[in-house]
C-alpha positions as CSV (number, residue, x, y, z in Angstrom):
1,M,-39.8,4.2,35.2
2,A,-39.6,1.0,33.2
3,L,-36.6,-0.8,32.1
4,K,-35.6,-0.1,28.7
5,S,-35.3,-3.3,26.3
6,A,-31.6,-4.1,25.3
7,Q,-33.0,-2.9,21.7
8,Q,-34.1,0.2,23.2
9,A,-30.8,0.9,25.1
10,G,-28.8,-0.2,22.4
11,Q,-30.4,2.3,19.7
12,A,-30.1,4.9,22.5
13,W,-26.4,4.3,22.7
14,L,-26.3,4.6,18.7
15,N,-28.1,7.6,18.5
16,A,-25.5,9.0,21.0
17,A,-22.8,8.4,18.7
18,P,-22.8,11.7,16.8
19,S,-22.6,13.8,20.1
20,A,-20.1,11.3,21.7
21,T,-17.9,11.7,18.7
22,Q,-17.7,15.3,19.4
23,A,-17.1,15.0,22.4
24,Y,-14.3,12.6,22.2
25,V,-12.8,14.9,19.5
26,A,-13.1,18.0,21.5
27,G,-11.5,16.0,24.5
28,V,-8.4,15.2,22.3
29,Q,-8.0,18.4,21.0
30,G,-8.2,20.0,24.7
31,T,-5.5,17.8,25.9
32,T,-2.7,19.5,27.1
33,V,-0.9,16.8,29.1
34,D,1.2,14.4,26.6
35,P,-0.7,10.8,27.3
36,T,2.2,8.9,25.5
37,A,5.0,10.3,27.9
38,L,2.7,9.3,30.8
39,A,2.1,6.0,29.2
40,A,6.4,5.7,28.8
41,A,6.6,6.6,32.6
42,Q,4.4,3.6,33.6
43,A,6.4,1.1,31.7
44,Q,7.8,-0.5,34.9
45,K,4.0,-0.8,36.3
46,A,2.7,-2.0,32.8
47,L,5.3,-4.8,32.7
48,L,4.2,-5.7,36.3
49,N,0.6,-6.0,36.0
50,Y,1.3,-7.8,32.5
51,S,3.3,-10.2,34.3
52,A,0.9,-10.7,36.8
53,V,-1.9,-11.6,34.6
54,I,-0.2,-13.9,32.4
55,N,1.2,-15.9,35.3
56,S,-2.2,-16.1,37.5
57,G,-3.6,-17.5,34.0
58,E,-6.1,-15.2,33.4
59,W,-4.8,-14.1,30.2
60,A,-4.8,-17.3,28.9
61,R,-8.8,-17.7,30.6
62,R,-10.0,-14.8,28.7
63,L,-8.1,-15.5,25.3
64,A,-10.0,-19.0,25.8
65,D,-13.1,-17.4,26.7
66,A,-13.3,-15.4,23.5
67,G,-12.1,-18.0,21.1
68,I,-11.7,-17.7,17.5
69,T,-15.4,-17.2,16.6
70,K,-16.1,-14.2,18.7
71,W,-12.8,-13.1,17.6
72,K,-13.6,-13.2,13.9
73,Q,-17.0,-11.7,14.7
74,N,-15.7,-8.8,16.5
75,T,-13.0,-8.1,14.1
76,L,-14.8,-8.4,11.0
77,A,-17.6,-6.1,12.4
78,K,-14.8,-3.2,12.4
79,Q,-13.5,-3.6,9.1
80,G,-14.9,-0.3,7.9
81,N,-12.6,0.9,10.7
82,Y,-9.5,-0.9,9.4
83,S,-10.4,0.4,6.0
84,T,-10.6,3.9,7.2
85,G,-7.2,3.8,9.1
86,Y,-5.3,2.2,6.6
87,Q,-6.6,4.7,4.4
88,A,-5.7,7.3,6.6
89,G,-2.0,6.2,6.7
90,Q,-1.2,6.7,3.2
91,T,1.1,10.0,3.9
92,A,3.0,8.3,7.0
93,Y,3.4,5.4,4.7
94,E,4.8,7.4,2.2
95,Q,6.8,9.1,4.5
96,G,8.4,6.1,5.8
97,Y,8.8,4.5,2.3
98,T,10.9,7.8,1.8
99,S,12.8,7.8,4.7
100,F,13.7,3.8,4.4
101,W,14.7,4.1,0.8
102,N,16.7,7.3,1.3
103,Y,18.7,5.4,3.7
104,M,19.0,2.3,1.8
105,S,20.3,3.9,-1.8
106,P,23.9,3.8,-0.9
107,Y,23.7,-0.1,0.1
108,L,21.5,-0.8,-2.9
109,N,24.6,0.7,-5.5
110,Q,27.1,-1.4,-3.4
111,L,24.6,-4.4,-3.7
112,Y,24.3,-3.9,-7.6
113,A,28.0,-4.0,-7.8
114,M,28.2,-7.3,-6.1
115,P,29.3,-10.7,-7.8
116,K,25.9,-12.5,-8.7
117,T,27.3,-15.8,-10.2
118,T,27.2,-18.1,-7.6
119,L,25.1,-19.5,-4.7
120,A,27.5,-17.7,-2.4
121,D,27.2,-14.6,-4.1
122,S,23.4,-14.8,-3.5
123,I,23.8,-15.7,0.0
124,A,26.4,-12.6,0.4
125,R,24.3,-10.2,-1.5
126,A,21.1,-11.3,0.5
127,T,23.2,-11.2,4.1
128,F,24.4,-7.6,2.8
129,F,20.7,-6.3,2.1
130,I,19.1,-8.1,5.3
131,Q,22.1,-6.6,7.6
132,N,21.9,-3.1,6.2
133,A,18.1,-2.9,6.3
134,A,17.9,-4.3,9.7
135,A,20.1,-1.6,11.0
136,Y,17.6,1.2,9.6
137,Q,16.6,3.5,12.4
138,K,13.4,5.5,11.9
139,P,13.6,9.2,12.4
């Protein structure tokens, strides 16, 4: 059997995308174990491994190997994915927006009532807003 060229292998890989996507979706739908819980349970291991790769210098070497040119090429090649994900996030964005402003509304009423004549007033108003916004906890 002859070895496929890179182009032939690449085309075969591309042709498999529809069935690979179906298998991916079926795998996600068939998952009964919570992968986020499993990941959270491995926090200490992740921290140790991440620290080890940074401390060894491998992390910096791998970043340097790629550099900005490769990063730009790879990132821009996936711009369609970004757009799709961005659009798919609209509902979550709206829910988060609503939750935040429901939380902040009482503070805004207080903010609007604060004096706004001097620089000190402006600093107080900005500090009031920032501190209350920073205290917000996502539900």
